[in-house]
C-alpha beads as a LAMMPS data file, in Angstrom:
LAMMPS data file: protein, C-alpha beads

310 atoms
309 bonds

1 atom types
1 bond types

-500.0 500.0 xlo xhi
-500.0 500.0 ylo yhi
-500.0 500.0 zlo zhi

Masses

1 110.0

Atoms # bond

1 1 1 56.527 -207.229 493.940
2 1 1 53.837 -208.039 491.262
3 1 1 50.887 -205.442 490.798
4 1 1 48.089 -207.133 489.668
5 1 1 45.911 -204.160 489.168
6 1 1 48.197 -203.557 486.297
7 1 1 46.842 -206.887 484.502
8 1 1 42.802 -206.960 482.906
9 1 1 41.202 -209.936 481.236
10 1 1 40.240 -209.132 477.901
11 1 1 36.741 -211.094 477.311
12 1 1 36.208 -210.903 473.506
13 1 1 36.619 -214.559 472.806
14 1 1 34.087 -215.467 475.159
15 1 1 30.857 -216.888 474.191
16 1 1 28.292 -219.342 474.280
17 1 1 30.319 -221.972 472.904
18 1 1 33.305 -221.406 475.084
19 1 1 31.137 -220.800 477.865
20 1 1 32.204 -223.155 480.576
21 1 1 35.709 -222.194 479.970
22 1 1 35.310 -218.874 480.103
23 1 1 33.446 -218.979 483.346
24 1 1 35.893 -220.149 484.829
25 1 1 38.847 -218.278 483.180
26 1 1 36.621 -215.208 484.458
27 1 1 36.628 -216.630 488.398
28 1 1 40.084 -217.627 488.467
29 1 1 41.055 -213.882 487.552
30 1 1 39.117 -212.604 490.025
31 1 1 40.040 -215.342 492.801
32 1 1 44.200 -214.011 491.210
33 1 1 43.179 -210.172 492.268
34 1 1 42.628 -209.568 488.946
35 1 1 39.515 -206.452 489.055
36 1 1 39.232 -204.939 485.369
37 1 1 36.962 -206.726 483.276
38 1 1 36.932 -206.104 479.489
39 1 1 34.131 -206.766 476.938
40 1 1 31.649 -205.377 474.165
41 1 1 28.203 -205.187 473.329
42 1 1 29.529 -206.607 469.723
43 1 1 32.013 -209.484 470.945
44 1 1 29.970 -212.515 469.788
45 1 1 27.239 -210.829 469.086
46 1 1 26.174 -209.988 472.409
47 1 1 27.247 -213.769 473.801
48 1 1 30.222 -212.442 475.559
49 1 1 28.150 -210.253 478.015
50 1 1 25.999 -213.116 478.191
51 1 1 28.717 -215.257 479.913
52 1 1 30.109 -212.335 482.357
53 1 1 26.428 -212.183 483.575
54 1 1 26.922 -215.744 484.380
55 1 1 30.466 -215.700 485.421
56 1 1 29.942 -212.709 487.829
57 1 1 26.129 -214.178 489.160
58 1 1 26.760 -214.018 493.357
59 1 1 30.207 -211.956 493.393
60 1 1 30.407 -208.878 494.797
61 1 1 29.865 -205.926 492.445
62 1 1 32.767 -203.876 494.306
63 1 1 34.918 -207.138 493.519
64 1 1 35.419 -206.684 489.768
65 1 1 35.581 -203.165 487.846
66 1 1 33.638 -203.724 483.957
67 1 1 34.499 -202.025 481.202
68 1 1 31.958 -202.135 477.978
69 1 1 32.837 -200.641 474.790
70 1 1 30.367 -200.032 471.877
71 1 1 29.615 -199.272 468.701
72 1 1 30.865 -201.878 466.251
73 1 1 28.284 -202.548 463.724
74 1 1 29.033 -206.877 462.884
75 1 1 28.114 -208.410 459.722
76 1 1 26.093 -211.613 460.380
77 1 1 28.653 -213.513 458.471
78 1 1 31.697 -212.145 460.375
79 1 1 33.720 -209.137 460.312
80 1 1 31.964 -205.069 460.362
81 1 1 30.615 -202.832 458.389
82 1 1 30.403 -199.941 460.184
83 1 1 30.330 -197.590 463.588
84 1 1 27.287 -195.909 465.384
85 1 1 28.614 -193.804 467.923
86 1 1 26.458 -191.490 467.508
87 1 1 25.250 -189.396 470.561
88 1 1 21.514 -190.236 470.444
89 1 1 22.331 -193.666 470.337
90 1 1 24.452 -194.222 472.774
91 1 1 21.201 -194.983 475.569
92 1 1 20.235 -197.583 473.247
93 1 1 23.598 -199.080 472.889
94 1 1 24.018 -199.127 476.950
95 1 1 20.445 -200.139 477.752
96 1 1 21.173 -203.248 475.751
97 1 1 24.173 -204.072 477.534
98 1 1 22.671 -203.445 480.594
99 1 1 19.943 -206.097 479.815
100 1 1 22.334 -208.954 478.715
101 1 1 24.902 -208.116 482.126
102 1 1 22.014 -207.994 484.042
103 1 1 24.021 -205.263 486.320
104 1 1 22.454 -201.718 487.272
105 1 1 25.632 -199.829 485.692
106 1 1 28.835 -200.466 483.755
107 1 1 32.413 -199.299 485.780
108 1 1 33.857 -197.788 482.039
109 1 1 31.692 -197.090 478.979
110 1 1 33.864 -196.347 475.776
111 1 1 33.277 -195.991 471.858
112 1 1 35.194 -198.953 470.449
113 1 1 36.401 -195.896 467.571
114 1 1 35.606 -192.316 466.930
115 1 1 33.640 -191.188 463.976
116 1 1 35.488 -188.337 461.969
117 1 1 31.804 -187.119 461.449
118 1 1 30.522 -187.257 465.272
119 1 1 32.331 -184.187 466.924
120 1 1 34.086 -185.588 470.447
121 1 1 32.818 -183.001 472.136
122 1 1 28.918 -184.454 471.695
123 1 1 30.115 -187.971 472.175
124 1 1 31.398 -187.030 475.659
125 1 1 28.770 -185.097 476.322
126 1 1 26.125 -187.760 475.727
127 1 1 27.987 -190.411 477.825
128 1 1 28.298 -187.423 480.621
129 1 1 24.585 -187.647 480.877
130 1 1 25.126 -191.900 481.394
131 1 1 27.611 -191.149 484.429
132 1 1 24.718 -188.558 485.754
133 1 1 22.307 -190.898 485.581
134 1 1 24.271 -193.446 487.383
135 1 1 24.309 -196.003 484.568
136 1 1 27.744 -195.362 484.006
137 1 1 30.806 -194.960 486.457
138 1 1 33.663 -193.444 484.254
139 1 1 34.089 -192.761 480.877
140 1 1 37.003 -194.462 478.533
141 1 1 38.215 -193.990 474.605
142 1 1 40.248 -196.012 472.691
143 1 1 42.469 -195.494 469.858
144 1 1 41.819 -191.776 468.852
145 1 1 44.069 -188.536 468.437
146 1 1 46.019 -186.948 471.274
147 1 1 44.005 -183.988 469.641
148 1 1 40.502 -185.747 470.230
149 1 1 41.803 -187.319 473.516
150 1 1 42.470 -183.680 474.653
151 1 1 39.288 -182.141 473.582
152 1 1 37.455 -184.718 474.851
153 1 1 39.186 -183.972 478.345
154 1 1 38.143 -180.647 478.504
155 1 1 34.011 -182.222 478.688
156 1 1 34.652 -184.821 481.253
157 1 1 37.289 -186.622 482.960
158 1 1 38.518 -189.942 480.938
159 1 1 39.290 -192.626 483.110
160 1 1 41.143 -194.841 481.046
161 1 1 42.505 -194.864 477.138
162 1 1 43.212 -197.554 475.619
163 1 1 45.635 -198.340 472.878
164 1 1 47.347 -200.759 470.582
165 1 1 50.955 -201.120 471.547
166 1 1 53.574 -203.955 471.737
167 1 1 57.092 -204.918 470.999
168 1 1 56.315 -204.925 467.249
169 1 1 53.439 -202.005 467.206
170 1 1 55.656 -198.782 469.010
171 1 1 53.583 -196.228 466.649
172 1 1 51.946 -194.336 469.564
173 1 1 55.180 -193.316 470.951
174 1 1 55.600 -191.272 467.456
175 1 1 52.709 -189.312 468.487
176 1 1 52.108 -187.245 471.668
177 1 1 48.723 -189.137 472.724
178 1 1 50.934 -190.737 475.717
179 1 1 51.728 -187.260 476.513
180 1 1 48.081 -185.944 476.473
181 1 1 47.098 -188.799 478.394
182 1 1 50.059 -188.143 480.755
183 1 1 49.033 -184.704 481.176
184 1 1 45.628 -185.340 482.187
185 1 1 46.138 -187.704 484.296
186 1 1 44.439 -190.269 482.046
187 1 1 44.926 -193.970 482.609
188 1 1 46.855 -195.662 479.988
189 1 1 45.728 -199.334 479.017
190 1 1 47.593 -201.091 476.264
191 1 1 45.759 -204.192 474.147
192 1 1 47.669 -206.387 471.286
193 1 1 50.851 -206.700 473.716
194 1 1 51.974 -209.877 471.884
195 1 1 50.553 -207.862 468.731
196 1 1 47.859 -210.563 468.269
197 1 1 49.697 -213.687 467.872
198 1 1 53.089 -212.660 466.350
199 1 1 55.467 -212.230 469.451
200 1 1 54.697 -215.799 470.121
201 1 1 56.414 -219.098 469.376
202 1 1 53.784 -220.112 467.129
203 1 1 54.221 -220.528 463.476
204 1 1 54.496 -217.211 461.224
205 1 1 51.366 -215.392 460.023
206 1 1 48.976 -213.378 462.646
207 1 1 47.044 -216.476 463.599
208 1 1 44.668 -214.586 465.947
209 1 1 43.653 -211.728 464.245
210 1 1 43.001 -214.036 460.739
211 1 1 45.510 -210.862 458.652
212 1 1 48.826 -211.675 457.887
213 1 1 51.705 -210.816 459.815
214 1 1 55.245 -210.184 459.047
215 1 1 56.982 -212.439 456.181
216 1 1 57.923 -215.913 457.507
217 1 1 61.557 -215.143 457.228
218 1 1 61.249 -211.809 459.667
219 1 1 59.263 -213.571 462.270
220 1 1 61.693 -216.425 462.881
221 1 1 64.525 -213.852 462.977
222 1 1 62.954 -211.741 465.245
223 1 1 61.717 -214.738 467.764
224 1 1 65.159 -216.947 467.280
225 1 1 66.867 -213.220 468.602
226 1 1 63.915 -212.844 471.594
227 1 1 64.177 -216.387 472.442
228 1 1 67.540 -215.987 473.684
229 1 1 66.975 -213.170 475.502
230 1 1 64.085 -214.985 477.106
231 1 1 66.072 -218.166 477.675
232 1 1 68.624 -215.751 479.544
233 1 1 65.788 -214.253 481.926
234 1 1 64.222 -218.442 482.072
235 1 1 61.345 -217.376 480.375
236 1 1 59.100 -217.276 478.069
237 1 1 58.828 -215.100 474.825
238 1 1 55.134 -214.095 475.563
239 1 1 56.140 -213.460 478.766
240 1 1 58.996 -211.271 477.878
241 1 1 56.880 -209.361 475.391
242 1 1 54.730 -208.400 477.956
243 1 1 57.399 -207.322 480.525
244 1 1 58.964 -205.092 478.164
245 1 1 55.842 -203.265 477.781
246 1 1 55.919 -202.595 481.875
247 1 1 59.325 -202.005 482.130
248 1 1 58.943 -199.275 478.827
249 1 1 56.056 -197.517 480.451
250 1 1 55.751 -197.866 484.573
251 1 1 52.381 -196.077 484.465
252 1 1 51.198 -198.067 481.592
253 1 1 48.231 -201.415 482.220
254 1 1 48.081 -204.581 480.162
255 1 1 44.755 -206.101 478.881
256 1 1 44.710 -210.204 478.001
257 1 1 42.301 -211.476 475.542
258 1 1 42.136 -215.099 476.545
259 1 1 39.197 -217.827 477.788
260 1 1 42.431 -219.951 479.052
261 1 1 43.387 -220.257 482.773
262 1 1 46.868 -221.409 482.095
263 1 1 47.414 -218.458 479.351
264 1 1 46.526 -216.050 481.840
265 1 1 48.707 -217.920 484.758
266 1 1 51.101 -216.846 482.468
267 1 1 50.103 -213.165 481.954
268 1 1 50.347 -212.781 485.843
269 1 1 53.418 -214.578 486.288
270 1 1 54.373 -211.768 483.375
271 1 1 53.865 -209.254 486.055
272 1 1 56.490 -210.222 488.592
273 1 1 59.381 -210.347 485.048
274 1 1 61.828 -207.641 486.163
275 1 1 63.698 -205.807 482.922
276 1 1 66.476 -203.478 483.216
277 1 1 67.357 -200.763 480.971
278 1 1 69.887 -203.180 479.410
279 1 1 67.221 -205.862 478.707
280 1 1 64.682 -203.460 477.098
281 1 1 67.771 -202.087 475.045
282 1 1 69.060 -205.759 473.946
283 1 1 64.712 -206.476 473.186
284 1 1 64.525 -203.507 471.035
285 1 1 67.862 -204.207 469.199
286 1 1 65.996 -207.771 468.303
287 1 1 62.826 -205.908 466.482
288 1 1 64.298 -202.660 466.064
289 1 1 61.869 -199.384 465.010
290 1 1 62.550 -200.021 461.291
291 1 1 61.060 -203.536 461.206
292 1 1 57.861 -202.394 463.520
293 1 1 56.408 -200.367 460.523
294 1 1 53.368 -200.959 459.250
295 1 1 52.988 -204.808 461.624
296 1 1 50.323 -204.446 464.333
297 1 1 46.268 -204.451 464.036
298 1 1 44.322 -203.196 461.482
299 1 1 43.015 -200.019 462.787
300 1 1 39.884 -198.843 461.088
301 1 1 38.619 -195.038 460.231
302 1 1 34.848 -194.392 460.334
303 1 1 33.477 -191.111 458.922
304 1 1 29.243 -190.547 459.037
305 1 1 29.511 -194.401 459.872
306 1 1 31.148 -196.476 457.373
307 1 1 34.431 -197.266 456.959
308 1 1 36.540 -194.771 454.847
309 1 1 40.015 -196.431 455.707
310 1 1 41.713 -199.321 457.191

Bonds

1 1 1 2
2 1 2 3
3 1 3 4
4 1 4 5
5 1 5 6
6 1 6 7
7 1 7 8
8 1 8 9
9 1 9 10
10 1 10 11
11 1 11 12
12 1 12 13
13 1 13 14
14 1 14 15
15 1 15 16
16 1 16 17
17 1 17 18
18 1 18 19
19 1 19 20
20 1 20 21
21 1 21 22
22 1 22 23
23 1 23 24
24 1 24 25
25 1 25 26
26 1 26 27
27 1 27 28
28 1 28 29
29 1 29 30
30 1 30 31
31 1 31 32
32 1 32 33
33 1 33 34
34 1 34 35
35 1 35 36
36 1 36 37
37 1 37 38
38 1 38 39
39 1 39 40
40 1 40 41
41 1 41 42
42 1 42 43
43 1 43 44
44 1 44 45
45 1 45 46
46 1 46 47
47 1 47 48
48 1 48 49
49 1 49 50
50 1 50 51
51 1 51 52
52 1 52 53
53 1 53 54
54 1 54 55
55 1 55 56
56 1 56 57
57 1 57 58
58 1 58 59
59 1 59 60
60 1 60 61
61 1 61 62
62 1 62 63
63 1 63 64
64 1 64 65
65 1 65 66
66 1 66 67
67 1 67 68
68 1 68 69
69 1 69 70
70 1 70 71
71 1 71 72
72 1 72 73
73 1 73 74
74 1 74 75
75 1 75 76
76 1 76 77
77 1 77 78
78 1 78 79
79 1 79 80
80 1 80 81
81 1 81 82
82 1 82 83
83 1 83 84
84 1 84 85
85 1 85 86
86 1 86 87
87 1 87 88
88 1 88 89
89 1 89 90
90 1 90 91
91 1 91 92
92 1 92 93
93 1 93 94
94 1 94 95
95 1 95 96
96 1 96 97
97 1 97 98
98 1 98 99
99 1 99 100
100 1 100 101
101 1 101 102
102 1 102 103
103 1 103 104
104 1 104 105
105 1 105 106
106 1 106 107
107 1 107 108
108 1 108 109
109 1 109 110
110 1 110 111
111 1 111 112
112 1 112 113
113 1 113 114
114 1 114 115
115 1 115 116
116 1 116 117
117 1 117 118
118 1 118 119
119 1 119 120
120 1 120 121
121 1 121 122
122 1 122 123
123 1 123 124
124 1 124 125
125 1 125 126
126 1 126 127
127 1 127 128
128 1 128 129
129 1 129 130
130 1 130 131
131 1 131 132
132 1 132 133
133 1 133 134
134 1 134 135
135 1 135 136
136 1 136 137
137 1 137 138
138 1 138 139
139 1 139 140
140 1 140 141
141 1 141 142
142 1 142 143
143 1 143 144
144 1 144 145
145 1 145 146
146 1 146 147
147 1 147 148
148 1 148 149
149 1 149 150
150 1 150 151
151 1 151 152
152 1 152 153
153 1 153 154
154 1 154 155
155 1 155 156
156 1 156 157
157 1 157 158
158 1 158 159
159 1 159 160
160 1 160 161
161 1 161 162
162 1 162 163
163 1 163 164
164 1 164 165
165 1 165 166
166 1 166 167
167 1 167 168
168 1 168 169
169 1 169 170
170 1 170 171
171 1 171 172
172 1 172 173
173 1 173 174
174 1 174 175
175 1 175 176
176 1 176 177
177 1 177 178
178 1 178 179
179 1 179 180
180 1 180 181
181 1 181 182
182 1 182 183
183 1 183 184
184 1 184 185
185 1 185 186
186 1 186 187
187 1 187 188
188 1 188 189
189 1 189 190
190 1 190 191
191 1 191 192
192 1 192 193
193 1 193 194
194 1 194 195
195 1 195 196
196 1 196 197
197 1 197 198
198 1 198 199
199 1 199 200
200 1 200 201
201 1 201 202
202 1 202 203
203 1 203 204
204 1 204 205
205 1 205 206
206 1 206 207
207 1 207 208
208 1 208 209
209 1 209 210
210 1 210 211
211 1 211 212
212 1 212 213
213 1 213 214
214 1 214 215
215 1 215 216
216 1 216 217
217 1 217 218
218 1 218 219
219 1 219 220
220 1 220 221
221 1 221 222
222 1 222 223
223 1 223 224
224 1 224 225
225 1 225 226
226 1 226 227
227 1 227 228
228 1 228 229
229 1 229 230
230 1 230 231
231 1 231 232
232 1 232 233
233 1 233 234
234 1 234 235
235 1 235 236
236 1 236 237
237 1 237 238
238 1 238 239
239 1 239 240
240 1 240 241
241 1 241 242
242 1 242 243
243 1 243 244
244 1 244 245
245 1 245 246
246 1 246 247
247 1 247 248
248 1 248 249
249 1 249 250
250 1 250 251
251 1 251 252
252 1 252 253
253 1 253 254
254 1 254 255
255 1 255 256
256 1 256 257
257 1 257 258
258 1 258 259
259 1 259 260
260 1 260 261
261 1 261 262
262 1 262 263
263 1 263 264
264 1 264 265
265 1 265 266
266 1 266 267
267 1 267 268
268 1 268 269
269 1 269 270
270 1 270 271
271 1 271 272
272 1 272 273
273 1 273 274
274 1 274 275
275 1 275 276
276 1 276 277
277 1 277 278
278 1 278 279
279 1 279 280
280 1 280 281
281 1 281 282
282 1 282 283
283 1 283 284
284 1 284 285
285 1 285 286
286 1 286 287
287 1 287 288
288 1 288 289
289 1 289 290
290 1 290 291
291 1 291 292
292 1 292 293
293 1 293 294
294 1 294 295
295 1 295 296
296 1 296 297
297 1 297 298
298 1 298 299
299 1 299 300
300 1 300 301
301 1 301 302
302 1 302 303
303 1 303 304
304 1 304 305
305 1 305 306
306 1 306 307
307 1 307 308
308 1 308 309
309 1 309 310
């Protein structure tokens, strides 16, 4: 049976230039039973939040669960130059988001990344103050180490940890962050399940992220094998890749970023695609672990607000 609660809509690509299309997709998601909407103060320089404000106007507040990221510092011409998750500044970030969204509170608030110079306990303490004041219902985290997650959970309950994960990027399986989340009753939300454009029938190269993907020959070889499996299951490579995540991690939810109702419907359909243990093994054989290393989203590391590694 389809569990629509395992699917969330990512709103990174939503901005004023595609406002009507985005609003239609948001409302289609809600009408389809999707309740998790995920945005960030820096998405489109705040435009994603502005679009959400229009899309959610008049919709009962209990019909959606809104997650907001904060902290990334964008450049005027595109790209990022730093991160601000200083505990003293958390309330200011939140105030601007609430204003753009036209809301009194957000359901989940989380730093977009961690800063090595900011103790996680101090950051969670600042977020806890926002919870106590009623402006935030739950605290989330993303792209951090197992040790940081464990330390955070000792300060305040963490609702969700958001992690980059896909068939083509299984790095979190090699550390203990998943175990730590499960031990602490923290929900796991995967983003990038199509590896930012790699796991599709599109031309080679990581189109969605603007960064090169694996060598074209590797992509064509992998996609050809995945396509055979998908056809045998009467589905597409994209749906197969998403169903793989659900089958491999029954307790994991998925975040799909799109402004298209059709693409969102594909993701909804993928929830009903059942894969056996044999299917999962065949899929992983088509894309073995040794070919996965180094593929996926470039993960920035920050210290004192500046990028130190990427």
